[in-house]
C-alpha positions in Angstrom: -21.8 84.5 130.1 -24.9 84.5 132.3 -28.0 83.5 130.4 -30.6 86.3 130.4 -33.6 85.7 132.7 -35.9 86.0 129.6 -34.5 82.7 128.3 -34.1 81.1 131.6 -37.9 81.6 132.0 -38.3 79.6 128.8 -36.1 76.7 130.0 -33.4 77.3 127.4 -30.8 74.6 128.1 -27.5 76.4 127.1 -25.5 79.2 128.6 -25.6 81.3 125.4 -28.3 82.0 122.9 -27.1 82.1 119.2 -27.9 85.1 116.9 -31.4 84.6 115.3 -32.0 81.7 117.6 -33.4 84.2 120.2 -36.1 85.3 117.7 -37.1 81.7 117.1 -37.3 81.0 120.9 -39.5 84.0 121.5 -41.7 83.1 118.6 -42.2 79.5 119.8 -42.9 80.7 123.3 -45.6 83.0 121.9 -47.0 80.2 119.8 -47.4 77.6 122.6 -48.6 80.1 125.3 -51.2 81.4 122.8 -52.3 77.9 121.7 -51.4 78.8 118.1 -49.5 77.0 115.3 -46.2 77.9 113.7 -44.5 76.9 110.4 -40.8 77.8 110.7 -38.3 77.6 107.9 -35.2 77.7 110.1 -31.8 76.8 108.5 -29.2 74.3 109.9 -27.3 75.6 113.0 -30.1 77.7 114.4 -30.6 75.2 117.3 -34.2 74.4 116.5 -34.5 71.5 118.9 -33.5 73.5 122.0 -35.5 76.5 120.8 -38.7 74.4 120.5 -38.4 72.1 123.5 -37.6 74.7 126.2 -40.8 76.9 125.9 -42.9 73.9 125.1 -41.9 72.0 128.2 -42.5 75.1 130.4 -46.0 75.5 129.0 -46.7 71.7 129.4 -45.6 71.8 133.1 -47.7 74.9 133.7 -50.9 73.6 132.0 -50.6 69.8 132.5 -49.9 69.1 128.9 -47.7 66.6 127.0 -45.0 67.5 124.5 -44.7 65.2 121.5 -41.4 65.7 119.6 -41.9 63.9 116.3 -38.9 63.0 114.1 -38.2 60.4 111.4 -34.5 60.2 112.2 -32.9 58.1 115.0 -30.1 60.6 115.4 -32.7 63.3 116.1 -34.3 61.1 118.7 -30.9 61.1 120.5 -30.4 64.8 120.2 -34.0 65.5 121.5 -33.4 63.2 124.4 -30.1 64.8 125.3 -31.7 68.3 125.1 -34.6 67.3 127.4 -32.2 65.9 129.9 -30.1 69.1 129.8 -33.3 71.1 130.5 -34.1 68.8 133.5 -30.7 69.1 134.9 -30.2 72.8 134.4 -33.6 73.8 135.9 -33.8 70.9 138.5 -37.0 69.5 137.0 -38.3 66.1 137.9 -40.6 65.1 135.0 -40.4 62.0 132.8 -39.3 61.8 129.2 -39.4 58.7 127.0 -38.0 57.9 123.5 -40.1 55.5 121.5 -39.0 54.3 118.0 -41.1 52.1 115.7 -42.7 49.1 117.5 -41.1 46.7 115.0 -37.6 47.9 116.1 -38.5 47.4 119.7 -39.7 43.8 119.2 -37.7 40.9 120.7 -39.2 38.2 118.4 -36.5 36.9 115.9 -36.4 38.2 112.3 -39.3 40.6 112.6 -37.2 43.4 111.2 -37.6 41.8 107.7 -41.4 42.4 107.8 -43.1 45.3 106.2 -44.8 47.6 108.7 -48.4 46.4 108.0 -47.2 42.8 108.1 -45.6 43.3 111.5 -48.7 45.1 112.9 -50.9 42.1 112.0 -48.3 39.6 113.2 -47.9 41.3 116.5 -51.7 41.6 117.0 -52.2 37.9 116.3 -49.4 36.9 118.6 -50.8 39.0 121.5 -54.4 37.8 120.9 -53.4 34.1 121.0 -51.0 34.6 123.9 -48.1 33.3 121.8 -45.7 36.1 122.6 -43.8 35.3 125.9 -42.4 38.9 126.0 -45.9 40.4 125.9 -47.4 37.9 128.4 -44.6 38.8 130.8 -45.5 42.5 130.5 -49.2 42.1 130.9 -51.3 40.3 133.6 -55.1 40.0 133.0 -55.2 43.1 130.8 -53.1 45.2 133.3 -49.3 45.9 133.5 -47.5 43.0 135.2 -45.7 43.5 138.5 -42.4 42.7 136.7 -43.1 45.4 134.1 -44.1 48.0 136.7 -40.9 47.3 138.7 -38.7 47.6 135.6 -40.4 51.0 134.7 -39.8 52.2 138.3 -36.1 51.3 138.0 -35.6 52.9 134.6 -37.4 56.1 135.7 -35.4 56.3 138.9 -32.1 55.9 137.0 -33.3 58.4 134.3 -32.7 55.7 131.7 -35.8 56.0 129.5 -34.1 56.3 126.1 -34.7 53.5 123.6 -31.3 51.8 124.0 -31.8 51.5 127.8 -35.4 50.3 127.5 -34.5 47.6 125.0 -31.4 46.5 126.9 -33.1 46.2 130.3 -36.3 44.6 128.8 -34.2 42.1 126.9 -32.4 41.1 130.1 -35.8 40.5 131.8 -37.5 39.0 128.7 -40.3 41.7 128.8 -41.7 43.4 125.7 -39.8 46.8 125.3 -42.7 48.4 123.6 -45.0 47.7 126.6 -42.4 49.0 128.9 -42.0 52.2 126.8 -45.8 52.6 126.8 -45.9 52.4 130.6 -43.2 55.1 130.9 -45.1 57.2 128.3 -48.2 57.2 130.6 -46.5 59.4 133.1 -44.2 61.2 130.6 -44.3 64.9 130.1 -42.3 64.6 126.9 -42.6 61.8 124.3 -40.1 61.6 121.5 -41.3 59.4 118.7 -41.9 58.9 115.0 -44.5 60.7 112.9 -46.8 57.7 112.7 -47.6 57.8 116.5 -49.8 60.7 115.8 -50.4 60.7 112.1 -51.4 57.1 111.5 -55.1 57.1 112.6 -55.0 53.4 113.9 -51.7 53.7 115.7 -52.7 57.1 117.2 -56.0 55.9 118.6 -54.3 52.9 120.3 -51.3 54.9 121.5 -53.3 57.8 123.0 -55.8 55.4 124.6 -53.0 53.2 126.1 -51.1 56.2 127.4 -54.1 58.2 128.6 -53.3 61.2 126.5 -55.7 63.5 124.6 -54.9 65.5 121.4 -56.3 68.7 122.9 -53.7 68.5 125.7 -50.7 67.8 123.4 -48.1 70.3 122.0 -46.8 68.8 118.8 -43.2 69.6 117.6 -42.6 68.2 114.1 -38.9 68.1 113.3 -37.6 67.8 109.7 -41.2 68.8 108.7 -40.4 68.8 105.0 -40.6 65.0 105.2 -44.1 64.9 106.7 -46.2 65.2 103.5 -44.5 62.3 101.8 -44.4 60.1 104.9 -48.1 60.6 105.5 -49.0 59.9 101.9 -47.1 56.6 102.2 -48.9 55.7 105.4 -52.3 56.1 103.6 -51.3 54.2 100.4 -51.7 50.5 99.5 -50.3 48.3 96.8 -50.1 44.7 95.6 -48.4 43.0 92.6 -48.9 39.8 90.6 -46.1 38.4 92.7 -48.0 39.2 96.0 -51.0 37.3 94.6 -48.9 34.3 93.5 -47.4 34.0 97.0 -50.9 34.4 98.5 -52.2 31.5 96.3 -49.3 29.3 97.5 -50.3 30.0 101.1 -54.0 29.3 100.4 -53.3 26.1 98.3 -51.3 24.5 101.2 -54.3 25.0 103.4 -56.9 23.7 100.9 -59.1 26.9 100.8 -60.5 26.6 97.3 -63.0 29.5 97.4 -60.2 32.0 98.4 -57.9 30.6 95.8 -60.6 31.0 93.2 -61.0 34.7 94.1 -57.2 35.2 93.9 -57.2 33.6 90.5 -59.9 36.1 89.3 -57.9 39.0 90.8 -54.7 37.9 89.1 -56.4 37.3 85.8 -58.0 40.8 86.1 -54.6 42.5 86.6 -53.2 40.8 83.5 -56.3 41.8 81.5 -56.0 45.4 82.6 -52.3 45.4 81.7 -52.9 44.1 78.2 -53.2 47.5 76.5 -50.8 49.3 78.8 -47.3 50.3 77.7 -45.9 51.0 81.2 -48.7 52.6 83.4 -52.4 53.5 83.3 -55.1 54.8 85.6 -57.7 52.3 86.6 -61.1 52.8 88.3 -62.4 51.1 91.5 -64.9 48.9 89.7 -62.6 47.8 87.0 -60.7 45.7 89.5 -63.3 44.4 91.9 -66.7 44.2 89.9 -66.1 40.5 89.1 -65.2 39.6 92.7 -68.4 41.3 93.9 -70.4 39.3 91.3 -69.0 36.1 92.6 -69.2 36.5 96.4 -69.9 38.9 99.3 -66.9 41.3 99.1 -66.6 42.1 102.8 -67.1 38.5 103.8 -64.2 37.3 101.5 -61.9 40.0 102.9 -62.8 38.8 106.4 -62.1 35.1 105.5 -58.8 36.1 103.9 -57.8 38.1 107.0 -58.8 35.2 109.4 -56.7 32.7 107.3 -53.8 35.2 107.1 -53.7 35.4 110.9 -53.3 31.6 111.1 -50.5 31.8 108.5 -48.7 34.5 110.5 -48.6 32.2 113.5 -46.5 29.8 111.4 -44.3 32.1 109.3 -44.7 35.7 110.7 -45.8 37.2 107.4 -48.7 36.5 105.0 -49.1 37.7 101.4 -52.7 36.8 101.7 -53.0 39.4 104.5 -51.4 42.0 102.3 -54.0 41.2 99.6 -56.9 41.4 102.2 -55.6 44.8 103.4 -55.4 46.1 99.9 -58.9 45.0 98.9 -60.3 46.6 102.0 -58.5 49.9 101.2 -59.4 49.8 97.5 -63.0 50.5 98.5 -61.9 53.9 99.8 -62.7 57.4 98.4 -61.4 58.6 95.0 -61.1 62.2 96.3 -57.4 62.8 97.3 -56.4 59.4 95.9 -55.4 58.0 92.6 -55.5 54.4 91.3 -52.6 53.3 89.0 -51.5 50.1 87.4 -47.9 49.7 86.4 -46.2 47.2 84.2 -42.5 46.4 84.7 -40.0 43.5 85.2 -39.0 42.1 88.5 -35.4 41.2 89.7 -35.6 37.9 87.8 -36.5 39.7 84.5 -40.1 38.4 84.6 -43.1 40.7 83.8 -44.6 42.2 86.9 -47.9 44.1 87.3 -48.3 46.4 90.3 -51.6 48.2 91.3 -51.6 51.0 93.7 -54.2 53.0 95.7 -52.1 56.0 96.2 -52.8 58.9 98.5 -52.2 62.4 97.0 -53.4 64.6 99.9 -51.5 64.3 103.3 -54.0 66.8 104.7 -56.6 64.0 104.8 -54.6 62.6 107.7 -52.9 65.6 109.2 -55.7 68.2 109.2 -57.7 66.7 112.1 -54.6 66.2 114.3 -53.4 69.8 113.8 -56.9 71.1 114.4 -57.4 69.2 117.7 -53.9 69.6 119.1 -53.2 72.3 121.8 -50.4 73.8 119.6 -48.4 72.5 116.5 -44.9 73.6 115.5 -43.7 72.5 112.1 -40.0 73.2 111.5 -37.2 72.4 109.1 -34.2 73.9 107.3 -36.1 73.4 104.0 -39.7 74.5 104.5 -39.8 76.9 101.6 -42.3 78.2 100.8 -44.0 77.9 104.1 -47.4 78.7 102.5 -47.2 75.3 100.6 -46.9 73.3 103.8 -49.6 75.3 105.5 -52.1 74.5 102.7 -51.0 71.0 101.9 -51.0 69.8 105.5 -54.3 71.5 106.3 -53.4 74.1 108.9 -56.5 76.3 109.4 -54.3 79.0 110.9 -50.6 79.2 111.4 -47.9 81.9 111.6 -45.3 81.5 108.9 -41.7 82.5 109.6 -38.5 82.2 107.6 -35.3 82.7 109.5 -31.9 83.5 108.1 -28.9 81.2 108.7 -27.0 82.1 111.9 -23.8 81.3 110.1 -21.7 84.2 108.5 -22.8 84.6 104.8 -19.1 85.2 104.0 -18.4 81.6 104.9 -20.6 80.3 102.0 -20.1 80.8 98.3 -23.3 80.0 96.3 -22.8 79.7 92.6 -25.0 78.7 89.6 -23.1 77.5 86.6 -25.5 78.1 83.8 -24.2 75.4 81.5 -25.7 72.1 80.5 -29.1 70.7 81.6 -30.4 67.4 82.9 -33.6 67.7 80.9 -34.4 64.4 79.2 -34.5 65.8 75.7 -31.0 67.3 76.0 -29.2 64.2 77.4 -26.4 62.8 75.3 -22.8 61.5 75.6 -21.6 65.0 74.7 -23.7 66.5 77.5 -22.4 63.9 80.0 -18.8 64.6 79.1 -19.5 68.4 79.4 -20.9 67.9 82.9 -17.9 65.7 83.9 -15.4 68.3 82.7 -17.1 71.2 84.6 -17.3 69.0 87.8 -13.6 68.1 87.5 -12.6 71.8 87.0 -14.7 72.8 90.1 -13.6 70.0 92.4 -9.9 70.5 91.5 -10.2 74.1 92.8 -11.9 73.1 96.0 -9.2 72.4 98.6 -10.7 69.3 100.3 -13.6 66.9 99.9 -16.6 67.6 97.6 -19.9 65.8 97.4 -21.6 65.8 94.0 -25.3 64.9 94.0 -27.3 63.8 90.9 -31.1 63.5 90.3 -30.7 59.7 89.6 -28.3 56.8 89.7 -28.5 56.4 85.9 -27.5 60.0 85.3 -24.7 59.7 87.9 -23.3 56.6 86.2 -23.5 58.2 82.7 -21.5 61.2 83.9 -19.1 59.0 86.0 -18.0 57.1 82.9 -16.2 60.3 81.9 -15.6 61.9 85.3 -13.5 59.0 86.9 -11.1 59.1 83.9 -10.7 62.9 84.2 -10.6 63.5 88.0 -7.3 64.2 89.7 -8.8 63.3 93.0 -10.0 59.8 94.4 -13.6 59.1 93.5 -16.1 57.5 95.9 -19.2 56.2 94.2 -22.2 55.7 96.4 -23.9 52.2 96.0 -27.7 52.2 95.6 -28.1 49.7 98.5 -25.8 50.2 101.5 -26.1 48.3 104.7 -25.8 50.5 107.8 -22.3 49.2 108.3 -21.3 49.8 104.7 -22.6 53.3 104.8 -20.6 54.2 107.9 -17.4 52.6 106.5 -17.9 54.4 103.2 -18.4 57.8 104.9 -15.4 57.3 107.3 -13.1 56.4 104.3 -14.3 59.5 102.5 -13.7 61.7 105.5 -10.1 60.3 105.7 -9.3 62.3 102.5 -10.1 65.7 104.0 -6.6 67.0 103.7 -5.9 65.9 100.1 -9.4 66.0 98.9 -11.7 63.3 97.3 -15.0 63.4 95.4 -18.2 61.6 96.5 -20.7 60.9 93.7 -24.1 60.4 95.2 -27.8 60.8 94.5 -30.1 63.5 95.9 -32.7 60.9 97.2 -30.0 58.4 98.1 -27.9 57.5 101.2 -26.1 60.8 101.7 -28.4 63.6 100.3 -30.0 64.1 103.7 -29.4 63.2 107.3 -25.6 63.1 107.4 -23.3 65.6 109.1 -19.9 66.3 107.7 -18.9 69.4 109.8 -15.6 71.2 109.8 -13.0 70.2 107.2 -14.7 67.0 106.2 -16.7 68.7 103.3 -15.6 71.9 101.5 -18.0 71.8 98.6 -21.3 70.4 97.3 -22.3 70.3 93.7 -25.9 69.8 92.7 -26.1 68.5 89.2 -29.5 69.3 87.5 -32.9 69.6 89.1 -34.3 66.5 90.8 -37.7 66.9 89.1 -39.9 63.7 89.3 -40.4 61.9 86.0 -43.9 63.3 85.0 -45.5 59.9 85.6 -49.2 59.3 86.2 -48.9 59.9 89.9 -47.2 63.2 89.4 -49.8 64.2 86.8 -52.6 63.3 89.2 -50.9 65.3 92.0 -50.6 68.4 89.8 -54.2 68.1 88.7 -55.4 67.6 92.3 -53.5 70.6 93.7 -54.6 72.7 90.7 -58.2 72.0 91.6 -57.7 72.5 95.3 -55.2 75.4 95.5 -54.7 76.6 91.9 -51.0 75.7 92.4 -50.6 72.3 90.8 -47.3 72.8 89.1 -45.7 74.4 92.1 -47.0 72.1 94.8 -47.1 68.9 92.9 -43.9 69.2 91.0 -41.5 72.1 91.3 -41.3 73.0 95.0 -40.8 69.5 96.4 -38.0 68.9 93.8 -36.3 72.2 94.6 -36.4 71.4 98.3 -34.7 68.1 97.7 -31.9 69.9 95.9 -31.6 72.4 98.8 -31.6 69.6 101.4 -28.6 68.0 99.7 -26.9 71.5 99.3 -27.3 71.8 103.1 -24.7 69.0 103.7 -22.0 71.6 103.3 -22.3 74.2 106.0 -23.1 72.5 109.3 -21.5 74.8 111.9 -20.5 78.5 112.3 -16.9 77.8 111.5 -17.5 75.8 108.4 -16.5 77.4 105.1 -17.7 75.9 101.8 -18.9 76.3 98.2 -22.3 75.2 97.0 -22.7 74.9 93.2 -25.8 74.4 91.2 -25.0 73.0 87.7 -27.9 73.5 85.3 -28.9 76.5 83.2 -32.5 76.2 84.5 -31.4 77.5 87.9 -31.1 81.0 86.3 -34.6 80.8 84.8 -37.0 83.0 86.6 -39.5 80.2 87.4 -36.8 78.2 89.1 -34.6 80.9 90.5 -37.5 82.3 92.6 -37.4 79.0 94.7 -34.1 79.9 96.4 -34.6 81.2 99.9 -34.7 85.0 99.9 -31.7 85.2 102.3 -29.4 83.3 99.8 -26.8 85.5 98.1 -26.4 83.5 94.8 -24.3 84.3 91.8 -24.6 82.9 88.3 -21.2 82.7 86.6 -19.0 80.9 84.1 -15.9 82.1 85.8 -16.4 79.7 88.7 -12.8 78.5 88.9 -11.6 82.0 89.6 -14.4 82.6 92.2 -13.6 79.3 94.0 -9.9 80.1 94.1 -10.5 83.6 95.4 -13.0 82.3 98.1 -10.5 79.9 99.6 -7.2 81.8 99.2 -7.5 83.5 102.6 -8.0 80.3 104.5 
């Protein structure tokens, strides 16, 4: 089939356009050419990456702009890179594209992958300033790119090998910093594929744009898996320390004989224990409650500066510094109360010892995203679970944006959506009897599904309580997800599970765990998904603060701070089932609350969903014509 000229003019990289995908392509084209914004709820299989990149690249080439494709998943980096290269090849275009993952993962210094992001940033900065990083010094010469780095970039561009793997491989061979090489490529790049923080972390954005010579007003932003953005941005803007952090910081300081700093750390630690005395498990604290005594003793900004200076010296010796973490926290703690909450938590650490954690927690991602969206040439936010789009528009601070919800391109007859209105995962209804009841329903459903089924729970505790009964009753092999998998273990686990596609096995996982998002099991690898309960957050102090904040700001605290994010997590896990147009599968929601009006309204309007207790018969009927 010949691709219609309309889509060739928008640099669509395939020979055929899928149903509904054509609507999305036209809408994105209209958005970028009109310098507008778009929030698109576009289900799996619609081909969002190709639909967004084609029109955006065309506009960028026409108007001398740069396209930033932002995604938090490494698999999406690869897909975006492949799509851009297809566009280049199909339309004989000669522009540069570069794929940049997090700086820490590009670093050639040994053991840095164990550092937390802020620790790594400080360590890298110090190593560069003191000319202690041989990889960096090979890449830079008197503040400019070295001849060696420039030659390497020239080679990589000539060979069209500007993906992360190639950049790291060739830079390692030559002993040159891969991040610096990637930055040099980005200078001339028309498309940059990177993580969210390259534009939404203010400090990283400032440096990155300055080093690559880019301006926000000349950038088209495509945000992939956009449902993850609010949480990721809130994490970027949040800070925390614990009594363990302070103890480690004291050890660092004691070794270097800095008595004044040790004295301040003693006061800080004592204050945390005092604040925790009357606390059962968590409590709100105020700014002054924590730092008034420090300010009485010394100049607050000066002691932070002294801590930071000493932390830099410590990092030269051991890469990370708990003192540096304390200094960053104390600096952040002086920040605004609006859009933030301050919470002290009492718990036990892995050794069973009491632990106090204090957090300065961001509630409002719009504080970081609003300015970026406002200044950018055009912004496209897209995901298979952006429902309702109005929430993302308000929460992320879009002044104006078109909101579109697209239907799935896959035949509805290939998907059976069922609510089983029995049992509930509400805390007050939980009991051994309830767990056994859930296990029996899951067994009956999975026995009727001819192949593999994934069952997702709101938490590991609930999963284990149900599994005590389920594993004894199940006729099929049971795969129980571990809370902490290495990358290798995760792949091996998944491959073993896939091996049962003909006889059928059951994977017991957790919605926010290893397999609730970001895995593909197309074709016959997965025939059913069961979502047990609603993954509502425990109404802790942060959740309460979030509900209160969104109530005051949007009059929608319960929905924005509690219900919608939880429901989207459930839908995200449900989406593991149907991954291509030929897939056929059953999605079951096991909890009576899914039939309640307040929860039922959260299902996408295009979903044909039935509540029934005759689920075994329905499942049998659905699969009998296969």
